[in-house]
DORO-653826 format. One record per residue (C-alpha): residue number from 1; residue in three letters; x, y, z. Coordinates in nm, 3 decimals. Layout:
# DORO-653826
NODE seq type       u       v       w
NODE NUM  ALA       X       Y       Z
...
//
This chain:
# DORO-653826
NODE seq type       u       v       w
NODE   1  MET  -3.587  -8.852  -0.597
NODE   2  GLY  -3.448  -8.615  -0.861
NODE   3  VAL  -3.077  -8.584  -0.947
NODE   4  ARG  -2.917  -8.237  -1.002
NODE   5  TYR  -2.760  -8.168  -1.341
NODE   6  PRO  -2.390  -8.249  -1.288
NODE   7  GLY  -2.246  -7.951  -1.481
NODE   8  ARG  -1.877  -8.030  -1.545
NODE   9  ALA  -1.839  -8.287  -1.268
NODE  10  SER  -1.758  -8.651  -1.341
NODE  11  ILE  -2.045  -8.865  -1.212
NODE  12  ASP  -2.004  -9.242  -1.151
NODE  13  PRO  -2.317  -9.402  -0.999
NODE  14  GLY  -2.107  -9.696  -0.890
NODE  15  ALA  -1.852  -9.475  -0.709
NODE  16  PRO  -2.020  -9.150  -0.607
NODE  17  GLU  -1.798  -8.856  -0.496
NODE  18  ALA  -1.839  -8.499  -0.383
NODE  19  VAL  -1.894  -8.209  -0.621
NODE  20  GLY  -1.842  -7.835  -0.566
NODE  21  VAL  -1.887  -7.494  -0.731
NODE  22  CYS  -1.586  -7.298  -0.859
NODE  23  ASP  -1.559  -6.969  -0.667
NODE  24  ARG  -1.459  -6.784  -0.982
NODE  25  CYS  -1.666  -6.912  -1.277
NODE  26  GLY  -1.958  -7.068  -1.081
NODE  27  PHE  -1.968  -7.399  -1.268
NODE  28  LEU  -2.013  -7.732  -1.093
NODE  29  TYR  -1.702  -7.953  -1.080
NODE  30  SER  -1.589  -8.261  -0.898
NODE  31  LEU  -1.450  -8.135  -0.571
NODE  32  ARG  -1.121  -8.308  -0.641
NODE  33  ASP  -1.083  -8.083  -0.950
NODE  34  LEU  -1.100  -7.761  -0.746
NODE  35  ARG  -0.771  -7.617  -0.622
NODE  36  TYR  -0.696  -7.337  -0.380
NODE  37  GLN  -0.598  -7.011  -0.552
NODE  38  PRO  -0.284  -6.857  -0.393
NODE  39  ILE  -0.231  -6.477  -0.389
NODE  40  TYR   0.048  -6.260  -0.251
NODE  41  ALA   0.003  -6.101   0.092
NODE  42  GLY   0.326  -5.915   0.148
NODE  43  PRO   0.660  -5.920  -0.034
NODE  44  THR   0.691  -6.301  -0.043
NODE  45  THR   0.402  -6.454   0.154
NODE  46  LEU   0.135  -6.651  -0.033
NODE  47  VAL  -0.210  -6.711   0.113
NODE  48  THR  -0.500  -6.920  -0.018
NODE  49  THR  -0.839  -6.764  -0.044
NODE  50  ARG  -1.075  -6.952  -0.277
NODE  51  ARG  -1.113  -7.287  -0.450
NODE  52  VAL  -1.130  -7.259  -0.825
NODE  53  CYS  -1.137  -7.495  -1.117
NODE  54  THR  -0.812  -7.586  -1.280
NODE  55  ILE  -0.952  -7.581  -1.631
NODE  56  THR  -1.020  -7.208  -1.675
NODE  57  CYS  -0.983  -7.023  -1.344
NODE  58  TRP  -0.669  -7.123  -1.158
NODE  59  ASP  -0.395  -6.865  -1.215
NODE  60  VAL  -0.033  -6.800  -1.132
NODE  61  PRO  -0.013  -6.560  -0.833
NODE  62  ASN  -0.031  -6.195  -0.954
NODE  63  GLU   0.302  -6.013  -0.903
NODE  64  GLN   0.124  -5.677  -0.889
NODE  65  LEU  -0.029  -5.774  -0.556
NODE  66  ARG   0.312  -5.806  -0.394
NODE  67  THR   0.404  -5.537  -0.143
NODE  68  ILE   0.680  -5.319  -0.288
NODE  69  ARG   0.996  -5.349  -0.088
NODE  70  ILE   1.157  -5.002  -0.082
NODE  71  PRO   1.536  -5.017  -0.100
NODE  72  PRO   1.744  -4.819   0.148
NODE  73  ASP   1.829  -4.455   0.073
NODE  74  PRO   2.155  -4.405  -0.113
NODE  75  MET   2.454  -4.279   0.078
NODE  76  PRO   2.464  -3.898   0.093
NODE  77  VAL   2.717  -3.710  -0.118
NODE  78  SER   2.924  -3.406  -0.032
NODE  79  ASP   2.817  -3.070  -0.181
NODE  80  PRO   2.522  -3.187  -0.392
NODE  81  ARG   2.403  -2.965  -0.678
NODE  82  ILE   2.027  -3.004  -0.702
NODE  83  GLU   1.786  -2.860  -0.956
NODE  84  ASN   1.584  -2.546  -0.876
NODE  85  PHE   1.247  -2.719  -0.874
NODE  86  ALA   1.057  -2.405  -0.766
NODE  87  VAL   1.156  -2.225  -1.086
NODE  88  ASP   1.078  -2.527  -1.301
NODE  89  GLU   0.731  -2.583  -1.162
NODE  90  ALA   0.608  -2.221  -1.113
NODE  91  ASN   0.452  -2.004  -1.378
NODE  92  HIS   0.670  -1.701  -1.299
NODE  93  LEU   0.603  -1.379  -1.485
NODE  94  THR   0.768  -1.037  -1.470
NODE  95  LEU   0.563  -0.769  -1.641
NODE  96  GLN   0.630  -0.409  -1.726
NODE  97  LYS   0.372  -0.176  -1.882
NODE  98  ALA   0.096  -0.391  -2.024
NODE  99  PRO  -0.031  -0.255  -2.359
NODE 100  VAL  -0.266   0.040  -2.324
NODE 101  GLY  -0.631  -0.046  -2.376
NODE 102  LYS  -0.573  -0.423  -2.387
NODE 103  LEU  -0.751  -0.680  -2.175
NODE 104  SER  -0.503  -0.828  -1.925
NODE 105  MET  -0.600  -1.154  -1.760
NODE 106  PHE  -0.364  -1.378  -1.564
NODE 107  LEU  -0.588  -1.663  -1.455
NODE 108  GLY  -0.442  -1.945  -1.245
NODE 109  ALA  -0.077  -1.838  -1.273
NODE 110  GLY   0.145  -1.993  -1.008
NODE 111  SER   0.354  -1.692  -0.906
NODE 112  MET   0.374  -1.340  -1.045
NODE 113  SER   0.643  -1.085  -0.967
NODE 114  VAL   0.479  -0.779  -1.115
NODE 115  GLU   0.591  -0.428  -1.196
NODE 116  LEU   0.290  -0.330  -1.398
NODE 117  GLU   0.163   0.005  -1.517
NODE 118  HIS  -0.178  -0.053  -1.670
NODE 119  ARG  -0.359   0.255  -1.791
NODE 120  GLY  -0.580   0.145  -2.078
NODE 121  ALA  -0.930   0.288  -2.095
NODE 122  LEU  -1.191   0.035  -1.983
NODE 123  ALA  -0.942  -0.254  -2.009
NODE 124  PRO  -1.004  -0.503  -1.727
NODE 125  LEU  -0.711  -0.626  -1.521
NODE 126  ALA  -0.771  -0.972  -1.372
NODE 127  PHE  -0.551  -1.191  -1.151
NODE 128  GLU  -0.809  -1.453  -1.059
NODE 129  GLY  -0.668  -1.764  -0.892
NODE 130  VAL  -0.305  -1.650  -0.904
NODE 131  GLY  -0.094  -1.813  -0.633
NODE 132  VAL   0.123  -1.510  -0.543
NODE 133  VAL   0.103  -1.152  -0.670
NODE 134  ASP   0.416  -0.970  -0.552
NODE 135  GLY   0.516  -0.637  -0.698
NODE 136  ILE   0.410  -0.284  -0.788
NODE 137  LEU   0.080  -0.236  -0.967
NODE 138  GLN  -0.043   0.100  -1.093
NODE 139  ARG  -0.383   0.090  -1.253
NODE 140  GLY  -0.522   0.381  -1.447
NODE 141  VAL  -0.862   0.544  -1.475
NODE 142  ASN  -1.165   0.340  -1.587
NODE 143  ILE  -1.000  -0.003  -1.553
NODE 144  PRO  -1.183  -0.269  -1.350
NODE 145  ALA  -0.957  -0.488  -1.137
NODE 146  THR  -1.025  -0.826  -0.980
NODE 147  PHE  -0.799  -1.034  -0.757
NODE 148  ASP  -1.049  -1.307  -0.668
NODE 149  GLY  -0.893  -1.613  -0.507
NODE 150  VAL  -0.533  -1.488  -0.507
NODE 151  GLY  -0.333  -1.695  -0.258
NODE 152  VAL  -0.097  -1.422  -0.133
NODE 153  MET  -0.141  -1.055  -0.227
NODE 154  ASP   0.191  -0.889  -0.138
NODE 155  ALA   0.204  -0.587  -0.365
NODE 156  ASP   0.203  -0.208  -0.365
NODE 157  LEU  -0.119  -0.140  -0.552
NODE 158  GLU  -0.244   0.200  -0.664
NODE 159  LEU  -0.596   0.196  -0.807
NODE 160  VAL  -0.747   0.510  -0.958
NODE 161  SER  -1.094   0.466  -1.109
NODE 162  PRO  -1.464   0.468  -1.020
NODE 163  PHE  -1.479   0.087  -1.030
NODE 164  VAL  -1.501  -0.150  -0.736
NODE 165  ALA  -1.178  -0.337  -0.658
NODE 166  LEU  -1.257  -0.704  -0.587
NODE 167  PHE  -1.042  -0.909  -0.351
NODE 168  ASP  -1.285  -1.191  -0.273
NODE 169  GLY  -1.123  -1.495  -0.112
NODE 170  VAL  -0.766  -1.363  -0.105
NODE 171  GLY  -0.567  -1.584   0.131
NODE 172  VAL  -0.322  -1.327   0.269
NODE 173  MET  -0.356  -0.954   0.199
NODE 174  ASP  -0.020  -0.796   0.286
NODE 175  ALA  -0.002  -0.488   0.070
NODE 176  LEU   0.006  -0.112   0.038
NODE 177  LEU  -0.330  -0.038  -0.122
NODE 178  GLN  -0.430   0.309  -0.241
NODE 179  LEU  -0.778   0.356  -0.383
NODE 180  GLY  -0.858   0.670  -0.575
NODE 181  LEU  -1.136   0.919  -0.511
NODE 182  GLY  -1.481   0.762  -0.534
NODE 183  MET  -1.358   0.403  -0.538
NODE 184  SER  -1.478   0.119  -0.317
NODE 185  ALA  -1.311  -0.210  -0.229
NODE 186  LEU  -1.472  -0.549  -0.170
NODE 187  LEU  -1.257  -0.760   0.063
NODE 188  ASP  -1.498  -1.042   0.147
NODE 189  GLY  -1.337  -1.367   0.262
NODE 190  VAL  -0.981  -1.237   0.296
NODE 191  GLY  -0.795  -1.481   0.520
NODE 192  VAL  -0.532  -1.248   0.670
NODE 193  MET  -0.555  -0.869   0.627
NODE 194  ASP  -0.214  -0.716   0.703
NODE 195  ALA  -0.215  -0.414   0.476
NODE 196  ASP  -0.175  -0.037   0.468
NODE 197  LEU  -0.506   0.060   0.312
NODE 198  PHE  -0.559   0.413   0.179
NODE 199  LEU  -0.915   0.483   0.063
NODE 200  ASP  -1.025   0.777  -0.153
NODE 201  GLY  -0.674   0.871  -0.248
NODE 202  PRO  -0.357   0.972  -0.066
NODE 203  VAL  -0.374   1.239   0.211
NODE 204  ARG  -0.733   1.318   0.095
NODE 205  THR  -0.819   1.612   0.326
NODE 206  ILE  -0.624   1.858   0.542
NODE 207  THR  -0.715   2.023   0.870
NODE 208  GLN  -0.531   2.274   1.087
NODE 209  VAL  -0.446   2.100   1.416
NODE 210  GLY  -0.205   2.308   1.628
NODE 211  SER  -0.035   2.645   1.677
NODE 212  GLN   0.218   2.822   1.897
NODE 213  THR   0.348   3.181   1.907
NODE 214  ALA   0.650   3.338   2.078
NODE 215  ASN   0.742   3.702   2.144
NODE 216  ASP   1.090   3.842   2.211
NODE 217  SER   1.243   3.495   2.174
NODE 218  ASN   1.493   3.328   1.942
NODE 219  THR   1.300   3.001   1.977
NODE 220  VAL   0.943   2.872   1.966
NODE 221  THR   0.800   2.551   2.107
NODE 222  CYS   0.672   2.321   1.833
NODE 223  PRO   0.306   2.216   1.878
NODE 224  SER   0.219   1.848   1.913
NODE 225  VAL   0.266   1.668   1.581
NODE 226  GLN   0.238   1.328   1.417
NODE 227  ALA   0.457   1.188   1.142
NODE 228  GLY   0.339   1.331   0.810
NODE 229  ASP   0.207   1.661   0.949
NODE 230  LEU   0.300   1.988   0.779
NODE 231  ILE   0.479   2.235   1.011
NODE 232  VAL   0.484   2.601   0.902
NODE 233  CYS   0.698   2.857   1.087
NODE 234  LEU   0.696   3.233   1.036
NODE 235  GLN   0.975   3.431   1.210
NODE 236  ARG   1.048   3.804   1.200
NODE 237  ALA   1.365   3.949   1.351
NODE 238  ARG   1.499   4.308   1.363
NODE 239  GLY   1.823   4.452   1.501
NODE 240  THR   2.068   4.730   1.442
NODE 241  THR   2.203   4.530   1.147
NODE 242  LEU   2.039   4.281   0.913
NODE 243  PRO   1.992   3.940   1.085
NODE 244  ALA   2.144   3.647   0.899
NODE 245  SER   1.911   3.396   0.733
NODE 246  ALA   1.839   3.091   0.947
NODE 247  GLN   1.563   2.835   0.991
NODE 248  PRO   1.487   2.553   1.238
NODE 249  SER   1.677   2.229   1.183
NODE 250  GLY   1.525   2.019   0.907
NODE 251  PHE   1.308   2.304   0.777
NODE 252  THR   1.322   2.454   0.427
NODE 253  ILE   1.301   2.830   0.374
NODE 254  GLN   1.015   2.899   0.133
NODE 255  ALA   0.997   3.281   0.148
NODE 256  ASN   1.273   3.519   0.265
NODE 257  ALA   1.223   3.897   0.267
NODE 258  SER   1.467   4.151   0.413
NODE 259  LEU   1.548   4.523   0.420
NODE 260  THR   1.830   4.707   0.601
NODE 261  ASP   1.785   4.579   0.957
NODE 262  ALA   1.484   4.341   0.940
NODE 263  ARG   1.415   3.998   0.795
NODE 264  GLN   1.106   3.778   0.776
NODE 265  ILE   1.127   3.407   0.689
NODE 266  LEU   0.856   3.151   0.615
NODE 267  SER   0.987   2.793   0.647
NODE 268  THR   0.818   2.452   0.635
NODE 269  LYS   0.880   2.086   0.710
NODE 270  ILE   0.703   1.747   0.683
NODE 271  ALA   0.714   1.622   1.043
NODE 272  VAL   0.887   1.297   1.135
NODE 273  GLY   0.679   1.284   1.454
NODE 274  THR   0.940   1.375   1.716
NODE 275  GLU   0.929   1.755   1.685
NODE 276  GLY   0.635   1.815   1.919
NODE 277  GLY   0.735   1.999   2.238
NODE 278  THR   1.090   2.073   2.118
NODE 279  SER   1.240   2.421   2.080
NODE 280  LEU   1.275   2.543   1.723
NODE 281  SER   1.548   2.802   1.671
NODE 282  GLY   1.607   3.037   1.380
NODE 283  MET   1.738   3.391   1.326
NODE 284  VAL   1.926   3.574   1.601
NODE 285  ALA   1.935   3.955   1.588
NODE 286  ASP   2.234   4.154   1.722
NODE 287  VAL   2.010   4.306   1.990
NODE 288  GLY   1.932   3.960   2.134
NODE 289  THR   1.581   3.831   2.168
NODE 290  ILE   1.410   4.169   2.163
NODE 291  GLY   1.203   4.209   1.850
NODE 292  SER   1.213   3.839   1.747
NODE 293  MET   0.860   3.705   1.686
NODE 294  TRP   0.734   3.358   1.590
NODE 295  ILE   0.420   3.188   1.462
NODE 296  CYS   0.424   2.809   1.429
NODE 297  VAL   0.120   2.627   1.284
NODE 298  THR   0.061   2.257   1.202
NODE 299  PHE  -0.165   2.087   0.948
NODE 300  ARG  -0.263   1.722   0.919
NODE 301  GLY  -0.399   1.507   0.637
NODE 302  VAL  -0.629   1.208   0.682
NODE 303  TYR  -0.323   1.006   0.579
NODE 304  PRO   0.037   1.111   0.652
NODE 305  ALA   0.202   1.329   0.390
NODE 306  THR   0.550   1.248   0.265
NODE 307  THR   0.595   1.525   0.008
NODE 308  GLN   0.527   1.898   0.003
NODE 309  THR   0.523   2.084  -0.326
NODE 310  VAL   0.555   2.460  -0.280
NODE 311  GLN   0.415   2.678  -0.561
NODE 312  ASP   0.384   3.047  -0.655
NODE 313  VAL   0.618   3.187  -0.389
NODE 314  ALA   0.619   3.567  -0.365
NODE 315  SER   0.806   3.770  -0.103
NODE 316  GLN   0.865   4.146  -0.057
NODE 317  MET   0.977   4.384   0.219
NODE 318  THR   0.958   4.758   0.151
NODE 319  ASP   0.918   5.092   0.324
NODE 320  GLY   0.624   5.157   0.093
NODE 321  ALA   0.319   4.949   0.007
NODE 322  PRO   0.405   4.596  -0.111
NODE 323  THR   0.283   4.487  -0.453
NODE 324  ASN  -0.033   4.276  -0.444
NODE 325  GLN   0.037   3.903  -0.473
NODE 326  THR  -0.173   3.616  -0.614
NODE 327  ALA  -0.126   3.247  -0.542
NODE 328  ASN  -0.259   3.077  -0.857
NODE 329  ALA  -0.397   2.766  -0.687
NODE 330  SER  -0.693   2.701  -0.918
NODE 331  GLY  -0.653   2.373  -1.104
NODE 332  SER  -0.372   2.256  -0.876
NODE 333  ALA  -0.336   1.912  -0.720
NODE 334  LEU  -0.545   1.858  -0.407
NODE 335  PRO  -0.529   1.889  -0.117
NODE 336  LEU  -0.342   2.217  -0.069
NODE 337  VAL  -0.303   2.511   0.170
NODE 338  VAL  -0.262   2.875   0.063
NODE 339  PHE  -0.060   3.103   0.294
NODE 340  GLY  -0.035   3.479   0.332
NODE 341  ALA   0.226   3.626   0.570
NODE 342  PHE   0.219   3.991   0.676
NODE 343  GLY   0.458   4.206   0.882
NODE 344  GLY   0.567   4.562   0.955
NODE 345  GLY   0.594   4.832   1.216
NODE 346  SER   0.223   4.758   1.247
NODE 347  ILE   0.005   4.521   1.051
NODE 348  GLY  -0.198   4.804   0.900
NODE 349  THR  -0.467   4.715   0.648
NODE 350  ILE  -0.435   4.366   0.501
NODE 351  SER  -0.660   4.145   0.291
NODE 352  PHE  -0.683   3.776   0.199
NODE 353  THR  -0.930   3.696  -0.083
NODE 354  PRO  -1.120   3.459  -0.084
NODE 355  ALA  -1.149   3.484   0.293
NODE 356  GLU  -0.903   3.288   0.502
NODE 357  ASP  -0.997   2.983   0.711
NODE 358  GLY  -0.786   3.105   1.003
NODE 359  SER  -0.515   3.349   1.115
NODE 360  PHE  -0.249   3.381   1.386
NODE 361  GLY  -0.062   3.687   1.510
NODE 362  ALA   0.223   3.786   1.743
NODE 363  THR   0.355   4.125   1.859
NODE 364  GLY   0.701   4.205   1.996
NODE 365  THR   0.866   4.474   2.207
NODE 366  PHE   0.936   4.699   1.909
NODE 367  ALA   0.561   4.724   1.844
NODE 368  GLY   0.630   4.533   1.522
NODE 369  ALA   0.373   4.273   1.428
NODE 370  ILE   0.335   3.966   1.212
NODE 371  GLU   0.030   3.772   1.102
NODE 372  LEU  -0.010   3.442   0.920
NODE 373  ARG  -0.334   3.360   0.737
NODE 374  TYR  -0.422   3.035   0.561
NODE 375  LYS  -0.693   2.879   0.349
NODE 376  ILE  -0.731   2.502   0.302
NODE 377  TYR  -0.858   2.358  -0.025
NODE 378  ASN  -0.967   1.996  -0.011
NODE 379  SER  -1.175   2.051  -0.326
NODE 380  SER  -1.237   2.320  -0.588
NODE 381  PRO  -0.918   2.527  -0.537
NODE 382  ALA  -0.926   2.894  -0.629
NODE 383  ASP  -0.667   3.168  -0.678
NODE 384  VAL  -0.598   3.370  -0.363
NODE 385  THR  -0.490   3.737  -0.362
NODE 386  VAL  -0.318   3.902  -0.063
NODE 387  THR  -0.256   4.274  -0.011
NODE 388  LYS  -0.104   4.507   0.248
NODE 389  ASN  -0.095   4.886   0.272
NODE 390  ASP   0.195   5.112   0.371
NODE 391  SER   0.174   5.112   0.751
NODE 392  GLY   0.520   5.255   0.824
NODE 393  THR   0.852   5.089   0.758
NODE 394  ARG   0.965   4.734   0.675
NODE 395  ASN   0.623   4.645   0.533
NODE 396  THR   0.630   4.277   0.444
NODE 397  LEU   0.405   4.062   0.223
NODE 398  GLN   0.467   3.694   0.146
NODE 399  SER   0.250   3.426  -0.014
NODE 400  CYS   0.256   3.073  -0.157
NODE 401  TYR   0.055   2.752  -0.164
NODE 402  ILE   0.166   2.401  -0.068
NODE 403  GLU   0.036   2.074  -0.217
NODE 404  LEU   0.061   1.767   0.006
NODE 405  SER   0.096   1.411  -0.124
NODE 406  ASN   0.230   1.073  -0.020
//
């Protein structure tokens, strides 16, 4: 019968004893030379797991295996003054007017409070991976913009270029976003879309939406309107004396023509949305309501207008033929509406060139008459000329054009 090689065990043929393998090094030892290895199991408890040799493998219990005993919280103090950790740990930038024509990239910034006007030609503007973009951004023509992976997009952003605006993966989109004519926006993967989004520029196009006339009345009922509509009122009044200038509440007089005992006023207003169905009052002649005539017309943009810019106002009342008038609208900001207002003992022969898009008229007891013509330009504006002949007395000719914006 063979005998196994004893390794490091002590072998006495006259007094045989047990041998065993060390659980750590694997050598053979006399079993009496193997000890249990204690290790920590908790803050103070020791447990035995393996038997190891005392020569090379037995070790003092490792302190790093002890469970850490967390001390109690300190007593609170009155009126503590703590550090502003948010400021310390955020990459917080405030920008104004990035250099023209320079590449602007803000990749991975923690938080950005931005008031940025960026108008460099073909200079990309990138906010990829920014945690928060909060501010006012105005981006000029021919500048690509990307906001991929922005955590929170809470900014008033005006983009004007033929490039696509990229908002892939934005967590929260809570912004006023205006995209210029011909632009497109890619909003794939936006988590929450809570934004006022204006595509193809502010207002964009105008249409005529409502009208109302009144004869022998000091008031006219306003047509139905929405906030941001343009309201245009034309009133003519005649008495034994010259009626005093007046316009409906909140309106602005744009053209005011008078002679002896007659007056004609063109007034306008950007609607707040509550005017529809209400009575609009203006001039009051000394003969009462007789001879007071009204035309009220409303216009609406695709998006609500907030500003009206009135240009090239001309106004004349005469007992002869009024001088021809031209509203020089070519090259003006779009969209816009050109107006021609006519009045007299009778309308007579009038012209509006290029041809109007629509007209409205009203006639009163005194056989006087007024007419309002308009032409809308949503593209390619042109100059408009208006004329009127001598058709009796108090011949009136008024013209202007109004640009709408927001």
